[in-house]
PyMOL commands that place a pseudoatom at each C-alpha (Angstrom):
pseudoatom trace, name=CA, resn=UNK, resi=1, chain=A, elem=C, hetatm=0, pos=[0.000, 0.000, 0.000]
pseudoatom trace, name=CA, resn=UNK, resi=2, chain=A, elem=C, hetatm=0, pos=[1.196, 3.429, -0.950]
pseudoatom trace, name=CA, resn=UNK, resi=3, chain=A, elem=C, hetatm=0, pos=[1.149, 6.196, 1.651]
pseudoatom trace, name=CA, resn=UNK, resi=4, chain=A, elem=C, hetatm=0, pos=[-0.765, 8.413, -0.803]
pseudoatom trace, name=CA, resn=UNK, resi=5, chain=A, elem=C, hetatm=0, pos=[-3.316, 5.721, -1.562]
pseudoatom trace, name=CA, resn=UNK, resi=6, chain=A, elem=C, hetatm=0, pos=[-7.014, 6.592, -1.491]
pseudoatom trace, name=CA, resn=UNK, resi=7, chain=A, elem=C, hetatm=0, pos=[-9.092, 4.950, 1.242]
pseudoatom trace, name=CA, resn=UNK, resi=8, chain=A, elem=C, hetatm=0, pos=[-12.817, 4.238, 0.939]
pseudoatom trace, name=CA, resn=UNK, resi=9, chain=A, elem=C, hetatm=0, pos=[-15.492, 3.926, 3.603]
pseudoatom trace, name=CA, resn=UNK, resi=10, chain=A, elem=C, hetatm=0, pos=[-17.944, 1.027, 3.777]
pseudoatom trace, name=CA, resn=UNK, resi=11, chain=A, elem=C, hetatm=0, pos=[-20.716, 3.246, 2.393]
pseudoatom trace, name=CA, resn=UNK, resi=12, chain=A, elem=C, hetatm=0, pos=[-18.593, 4.328, -0.600]
pseudoatom trace, name=CA, resn=UNK, resi=13, chain=A, elem=C, hetatm=0, pos=[-17.729, 0.713, -1.424]
pseudoatom trace, name=CA, resn=UNK, resi=14, chain=A, elem=C, hetatm=0, pos=[-21.355, -0.394, -1.072]
pseudoatom trace, name=CA, resn=UNK, resi=15, chain=A, elem=C, hetatm=0, pos=[-22.425, 2.295, -3.552]
pseudoatom trace, name=CA, resn=UNK, resi=16, chain=A, elem=C, hetatm=0, pos=[-19.647, 1.281, -5.955]
pseudoatom trace, name=CA, resn=UNK, resi=17, chain=A, elem=C, hetatm=0, pos=[-20.740, -2.389, -6.000]
pseudoatom trace, name=CA, resn=UNK, resi=18, chain=A, elem=C, hetatm=0, pos=[-24.476, -1.692, -5.546]
pseudoatom trace, name=CA, resn=UNK, resi=19, chain=A, elem=C, hetatm=0, pos=[-24.811, -3.852, -2.434]
pseudoatom trace, name=CA, resn=UNK, resi=20, chain=A, elem=C, hetatm=0, pos=[-25.778, -3.046, 1.145]
pseudoatom trace, name=CA, resn=UNK, resi=21, chain=A, elem=C, hetatm=0, pos=[-23.306, -1.801, 3.746]
pseudoatom trace, name=CA, resn=UNK, resi=22, chain=A, elem=C, hetatm=0, pos=[-24.008, -4.971, 5.750]
pseudoatom trace, name=CA, resn=UNK, resi=23, chain=A, elem=C, hetatm=0, pos=[-22.818, -7.072, 2.808]
pseudoatom trace, name=CA, resn=UNK, resi=24, chain=A, elem=C, hetatm=0, pos=[-19.516, -5.168, 2.706]
pseudoatom trace, name=CA, resn=UNK, resi=25, chain=A, elem=C, hetatm=0, pos=[-19.072, -5.578, 6.471]
pseudoatom trace, name=CA, resn=UNK, resi=26, chain=A, elem=C, hetatm=0, pos=[-19.744, -9.337, 6.157]
pseudoatom trace, name=CA, resn=UNK, resi=27, chain=A, elem=C, hetatm=0, pos=[-17.146, -9.579, 3.362]
pseudoatom trace, name=CA, resn=UNK, resi=28, chain=A, elem=C, hetatm=0, pos=[-14.615, -7.802, 5.595]
pseudoatom trace, name=CA, resn=UNK, resi=29, chain=A, elem=C, hetatm=0, pos=[-15.323, -9.968, 8.640]
pseudoatom trace, name=CA, resn=UNK, resi=30, chain=A, elem=C, hetatm=0, pos=[-15.189, -13.185, 6.575]
pseudoatom trace, name=CA, resn=UNK, resi=31, chain=A, elem=C, hetatm=0, pos=[-11.811, -12.182, 5.119]
pseudoatom trace, name=CA, resn=UNK, resi=32, chain=A, elem=C, hetatm=0, pos=[-12.912, -11.771, 1.488]
pseudoatom trace, name=CA, resn=UNK, resi=33, chain=A, elem=C, hetatm=0, pos=[-12.192, -8.048, 1.610]
pseudoatom trace, name=CA, resn=UNK, resi=34, chain=A, elem=C, hetatm=0, pos=[-9.288, -6.608, 3.592]
pseudoatom trace, name=CA, resn=UNK, resi=35, chain=A, elem=C, hetatm=0, pos=[-9.792, -3.390, 5.526]
pseudoatom trace, name=CA, resn=UNK, resi=36, chain=A, elem=C, hetatm=0, pos=[-8.345, -1.338, 8.345]
pseudoatom trace, name=CA, resn=UNK, resi=37, chain=A, elem=C, hetatm=0, pos=[-10.504, -1.395, 11.474]
pseudoatom trace, name=CA, resn=UNK, resi=38, chain=A, elem=C, hetatm=0, pos=[-10.729, 1.822, 13.442]
pseudoatom trace, name=CA, resn=UNK, resi=39, chain=A, elem=C, hetatm=0, pos=[-12.447, 1.555, 16.829]
pseudoatom trace, name=CA, resn=UNK, resi=40, chain=A, elem=C, hetatm=0, pos=[-14.414, 4.614, 17.916]
pseudoatom trace, name=CA, resn=UNK, resi=41, chain=A, elem=C, hetatm=0, pos=[-15.884, 5.379, 21.299]
pseudoatom trace, name=CA, resn=UNK, resi=42, chain=A, elem=C, hetatm=0, pos=[-19.169, 7.121, 21.753]
pseudoatom trace, name=CA, resn=UNK, resi=43, chain=A, elem=C, hetatm=0, pos=[-19.018, 10.183, 24.035]
pseudoatom trace, name=CA, resn=UNK, resi=44, chain=A, elem=C, hetatm=0, pos=[-22.470, 9.388, 25.452]
pseudoatom trace, name=CA, resn=UNK, resi=45, chain=A, elem=C, hetatm=0, pos=[-22.339, 5.608, 25.731]
pseudoatom trace, name=CA, resn=UNK, resi=46, chain=A, elem=C, hetatm=0, pos=[-19.808, 3.080, 26.893]
pseudoatom trace, name=CA, resn=UNK, resi=47, chain=A, elem=C, hetatm=0, pos=[-20.084, 1.218, 23.591]
pseudoatom trace, name=CA, resn=UNK, resi=48, chain=A, elem=C, hetatm=0, pos=[-17.203, 1.068, 21.097]
pseudoatom trace, name=CA, resn=UNK, resi=49, chain=A, elem=C, hetatm=0, pos=[-18.111, 1.323, 17.413]
pseudoatom trace, name=CA, resn=UNK, resi=50, chain=A, elem=C, hetatm=0, pos=[-16.193, -0.030, 14.417]
pseudoatom trace, name=CA, resn=UNK, resi=51, chain=A, elem=C, hetatm=0, pos=[-15.271, 1.961, 11.359]
pseudoatom trace, name=CA, resn=UNK, resi=52, chain=A, elem=C, hetatm=0, pos=[-13.647, 0.242, 8.406]
pseudoatom trace, name=CA, resn=UNK, resi=53, chain=A, elem=C, hetatm=0, pos=[-11.501, 1.831, 5.705]
pseudoatom trace, name=CA, resn=UNK, resi=54, chain=A, elem=C, hetatm=0, pos=[-10.691, -0.075, 2.527]
pseudoatom trace, name=CA, resn=UNK, resi=55, chain=A, elem=C, hetatm=0, pos=[-7.641, 0.884, 0.412]
pseudoatom trace, name=CA, resn=UNK, resi=56, chain=A, elem=C, hetatm=0, pos=[-8.015, 1.334, -3.367]
pseudoatom trace, name=CA, resn=UNK, resi=57, chain=A, elem=C, hetatm=0, pos=[-5.455, -1.420, -4.022]
pseudoatom trace, name=CA, resn=UNK, resi=58, chain=A, elem=C, hetatm=0, pos=[-7.642, -3.879, -2.104]
pseudoatom trace, name=CA, resn=UNK, resi=59, chain=A, elem=C, hetatm=0, pos=[-10.660, -2.994, -4.253]
pseudoatom trace, name=CA, resn=UNK, resi=60, chain=A, elem=C, hetatm=0, pos=[-8.603, -3.682, -7.374]
pseudoatom trace, name=CA, resn=UNK, resi=61, chain=A, elem=C, hetatm=0, pos=[-7.509, -7.053, -5.954]
pseudoatom trace, name=CA, resn=UNK, resi=62, chain=A, elem=C, hetatm=0, pos=[-11.068, -7.887, -4.908]
pseudoatom trace, name=CA, resn=UNK, resi=63, chain=A, elem=C, hetatm=0, pos=[-12.406, -7.083, -8.376]
pseudoatom trace, name=CA, resn=UNK, resi=64, chain=A, elem=C, hetatm=0, pos=[-9.709, -9.138, -10.075]
pseudoatom trace, name=CA, resn=UNK, resi=65, chain=A, elem=C, hetatm=0, pos=[-10.376, -12.191, -7.911]
pseudoatom trace, name=CA, resn=UNK, resi=66, chain=A, elem=C, hetatm=0, pos=[-14.176, -12.043, -7.642]
pseudoatom trace, name=CA, resn=UNK, resi=67, chain=A, elem=C, hetatm=0, pos=[-15.450, -10.332, -10.780]
pseudoatom trace, name=CA, resn=UNK, resi=68, chain=A, elem=C, hetatm=0, pos=[-13.934, -12.300, -13.604]
pseudoatom trace, name=CA, resn=UNK, resi=69, chain=A, elem=C, hetatm=0, pos=[-16.047, -12.886, -16.705]
for i in range(1, 69): cmd.bond("trace and resi %d" % i, "trace and resi %d" % (i + 1))
show_as sticks, trace
zoom trace
């Protein structure tokens, strides 16, 4: 990964592939799509939330492996 590489959110990737955000999260958790996990804490609650960022190079790899004709 390049330090200047573009990173995409789960919502951006879901729009790109026309699937739900839950589908992208399932792909990440199952290992089909690699992403960086960023934990976030809520200021009001004790719960920790997950944010995922997917690098552009991973989307290229994912397309090459999974979207062959």
